[in-house]
N, C-alpha and C positions, 0 to 999 in steps of 0.2 A: 618620227612624229608620234609622240606616247596617246594613248586614247583613253581616257580614263572611265572605267565599266559603272555603271550608275548603281547608287548602293544595295545592297541587299535589304528587301522588305524584313522585318521583326519577325521573327519564327511566331506562327499564330497557336497558341493554348488552345488544344481541342472542348468542345463544347463541355462535354461530359466533364472533364477536369474542371472546367471553370464551376461548374453548378456543383462539384463536390466540394469545390473548395469555400464556393459561399456556404453551402450547407453547415459546413466545418465549424466556418466562422460563425451562423447563427446559433447555432447548437452549443460553438465555447462562449459565448455573450450569455446563451440564457444560463450554463452552466453558473457561470459567475454571477449573474442576478441572484443566482437560487442561494447561492453559497453566501452572498453580502444580508439578503435575508434572514435567511437562516441566522446569523450572526448577529444582526441587527438588532432581530424583532423575533421574540419569546413566540412560539406557539400558538396563535386563538385558541381561547377557550371557548370551550360550547356554550351556549348560554342554559344549557339545561345543569351542565357539570357548577358553574355561578349561582344560581339557584339553589342546589342543595349543599353546596358551600355555606350560603347563607341562614341555610334551614337548620346545620347541624350549629352554625353560630348561636342561633335564636336559641338553641335544644342545650347551650351550652356542652355540645361536644364539638368544641374546637379539634381537642387531640387526635379524636379519629379523623379527623379530615387532612391530617397529614400524610395518612395512607391509603388516602382517595388520590388516581393522577387520574387527566381527563383523557379522554377518548371521543375520538372525532367519530364515530359512530355508534358507540353504546353509552354517550357521553359522559360517562366515570367507569372508574374500574378500581378494583384492589391492588397496590401494588406490589409487584412480586417480592416475595421473601420478608413481610412484613411482621413485626411483633408489638405488642404494648406490655407494660409492665405486669405482671401477673396480678390476679386477685386478691385483696388485702394486704396490697402496698399503701403507699401512701396517695399513690395514682390510682387508685382502683377507681374502677366507671364500669359503664355496660359492656364496653370492647375493651378485653383484656388477651392476655397470653397470645397466642398464633392465632393471626389473625391470614397469613395467605401462603400458600406456597410459590415455587416459581412461576407456576400457571395463572398465579392470583387465585388459586380455589382455596378455603378455609381447611386446610390438609397440614400435618406436622410432615408433610413427604410430597415429590413429585411421582406423579403418577408417569408409570413408566410406559415409554412410545411403543412397544411391542406387548400385545396380549398376546396371556399364554392360551391353552385350547380348556384347562381345567378352570379359565378364572371368569369370572361374570361380574360385568359393570353395570352399577347402576348410577345414570348421571342426575345427581339432584337440584333442578333450576328454581330459583326461590329471592325473595327478597332478606329482608333483617331476621323476620320468621324463621327460613330456613337457614342462614348462615349463622343464626344463633343471638341473639341481644342479649346480651344478660347472662351467657352461659360459655361454658369452657369451651375449646373446638370437639373434644371428646364427650360432651355430655349435650348435644345436638342430636337429636332425632336421627338423621343420618349417619351421625360416627355408631351413635347404640344399636340401628338396625344392621352396619356392618359386622359388627362384633357378636350380635344373638345370630347373624345367618351364619358365620365364620365358626362359629361353637358349635352350632346343631348339625355341620355338613362337614363328613369324615372325605369327602369327596372333591368339591367345588371350593373355591378360593372365591370369595367375595372382595369387591372395589366400592363402595359405597362412596362416591366424588359428592364433597360438599359445593356446587358453585353458587350458592345463596351471595347476593351483595346488596346490603345496607340501600332502601332506597330505589332499589330496580322496579319496575313494571312489567309487565307480560312481552312490551316491547324491547324491551333491552334483555328479557330470556330467554326471547327467541332469536336475538343476536346471538347470544353467548351458544345456545345450540349449535348455531349455522356454523361460530366462528371455531369453539374449540371441539365440536361432535366428533370430525374426521379425524380428531387428534385423540379425542378419549376414547371412540371408538365404544359408542356403550351398546349394552344389549338391552338396558330397560332407563326410559327417560323417566322423571317424576317432577309434574309440574307444579307450584304452589303460590298461584299470584290474586290479586283482586283489593288489595289493600291501595296500596300506595297509586293503582291505577285511577282511583277517584282525586287523588289529589288534585289542585287546580290553581297551577303556578302562573298562568297566563292566559294568552288567549290563542294558545296554540296547542296542537297536541305532539306527544310523542314523535307521533309519525311524521305530524307537519315540521316539525324541528326539525327532525331525521330528510326531509325531503330538500332541507334548504343547506345541505353539508353538498358541498361539491362531489359529484358522483365519481366512483372507482377508482382510477388511477390518481387522478386530482388530491383525491382526501391526500395524498402522502407528497406530494408536490407543493412548496410552498408559494411559490410564485403562482401556479394554477388557480391554488386553492386563493390567493388574494383578488386575483380576477374573476372569480367565480363570485368572491362575496359582492366585490364592487357592481356585480351585473344584476344579483340578487336580494337586493335586501328586504327586510324582514322589520325593520320598526314598527314600520304603520300596521304590519299585521297581531305583532304583540299588545297593541294596545286596546284591541276588541276583548269584549265581556269574556272572564275567563271561563274556559270549561275542561272539564277531565283530563287528565296526560291520558288516556286512554279509554274511549267513551265507549258504553257495552258494543254496539257493532263493531268497533274498533277492536275491542275484545275477542267478540266469537270470530272475527276473520285472523285476529292472531292466532286461534287455537286452533283453526283449519292450517293455517299454516306449521306448526309446530307441529301437528300431526302426520302432514306430509314429509316434514323434514325430517322424522322422527323413522318414518317407513323408508326413506331413502338411505339413510345410512343404517339398513336393516335392523331394527331394535323397535319396541313395544311401548307403546305411552300410557302413562297412569298420573291422575289427577290428584289434586288437594285441595279443598275447599276449606280453608285457615277458617275459624271463630273468633269472633269478637268479646272482648269481656260484655259489652251490653246485653249480648245475645244468649248470656245466660243471667247477667244479676239485674237487667231494667224490662227489654222484650223479646221472649224465646219465641214470638213467633213470624219475627223480623228478617228478612234475607234482602243483602244489598242487589242489586241488580248485576253486578259483576258475580256474585253467586248463582244466581237465576241461571245466568249464560253458563257456566261451568255444567250446574245441574244440568240444563236444559242438552248441551252438547257433550256431554255425558252418557248418558241417555240417547241419544239420536243413533251417535257412533259406537257406542258399546262399548267407552272405554273404562278401565275400573277406576272409581273416584272414589276416595276417603274421604267421607262428608264430617267435622270435625263440632259441628255445631249442636247436633243431638248426642254427642258421644262427650264433651264436655259438658252438658246442660246433665246429664246424667251422672256422670262422676262426681259434678258440684253436689248432690244431693245424696251424695254417700254420707253415711255418720262419720266423723271425724277427719274428714277430707280435707288436705293440705290446698293451699293456696294453689290455684292453677296458672293464675298470670300476675307478672312482674308489674305489668301497665295495663294500658287500654287495650292490648293485644298481644303483647311479646308472652311467651310461658315458660314456666316457671323448669328449673331441672326434673324436676317429680313430672313435669306434665310430659316434656318429651318424651321421656321416658317409655311413660304410657303410649305417646303416641305412637313411637317406634313401635312396639307391637301392633298397632293397629296398621301402619306401613305396610308390614310383613304378609299379614293377612290378606291385605289388598291385593298384594302382589303373589298371592298364593297361585294364584291361577295361572298366572303369566310363567311361573319361576316354578313351572311344574318338572317334572323328568328329575327331582336330585338337584333344581337350580338351575337349570337348565330352561333357557326362555324358549318358549312351546313358537 
């Protein structure tokens, strides 16, 4: 008589292996969802980038808008390796020639990743006044500073890096320093802001817009970013009364952050308080709240600062003086050249010992 043995139970998969398989399935599904989102939906445009594009359209500067790209943190930046038609061509305009190198700086060459012992790097942060609205890349005060410093020095080599971007506020300038500083390794940082900061585009400041962006790693993940934006609507806040892109209080706080970050990079800080045309032609005693904040900050922290308001007023009173402004705020090539000389003067105490930062 044959006795049938009972069926053997199916082998049990260890719990750890089942959890690993489940996790791999979930990760695979998330990866697929991320790929689908990247294919089906373009990268979301920041509100500030859309607003800046509208501003350029209103100013009939659409061609320059083509060399700007969206950035989730800075709102926009210069597209790398950008050029526009040279001045004097049929497409002549306030932006022409070399616009950016591979790092998004207004330079005709890339910045070497390694800095030699004989090299001093000066990083210029700013807006269109620093970038050089209406002038060639080699006519900006940053480029002229580099030429003059190198011509007078037989020992050191100077690299003056123009990181100015049209439309930038001090918030965006700080982000440039924070992001690019470790790569640039500056010895000196020169910051020039205060004009765009007072623009009123909606009911949120730049800092408030930045706070609405997905934090940290989420900014690079399309799926996480969409989930974040679904749970953090901002349309109601944007309907509030308009406010400056950077308020004077925020401006003061950002100056402190720039000073702290500059120190962390082992660099020295200098400031420029830009002059507007009305302060030369209409009201010579008027100072904007942002200019006053710059002055107070420089005095309180003993930061070298170039105040261009009295300088341009004095230059305007000289006989046979050439025009200093292209419009309400941007400088002519001749003014850029004179400003460069003044920048070098305020940097003398910082660049002591033959050009080595003290």
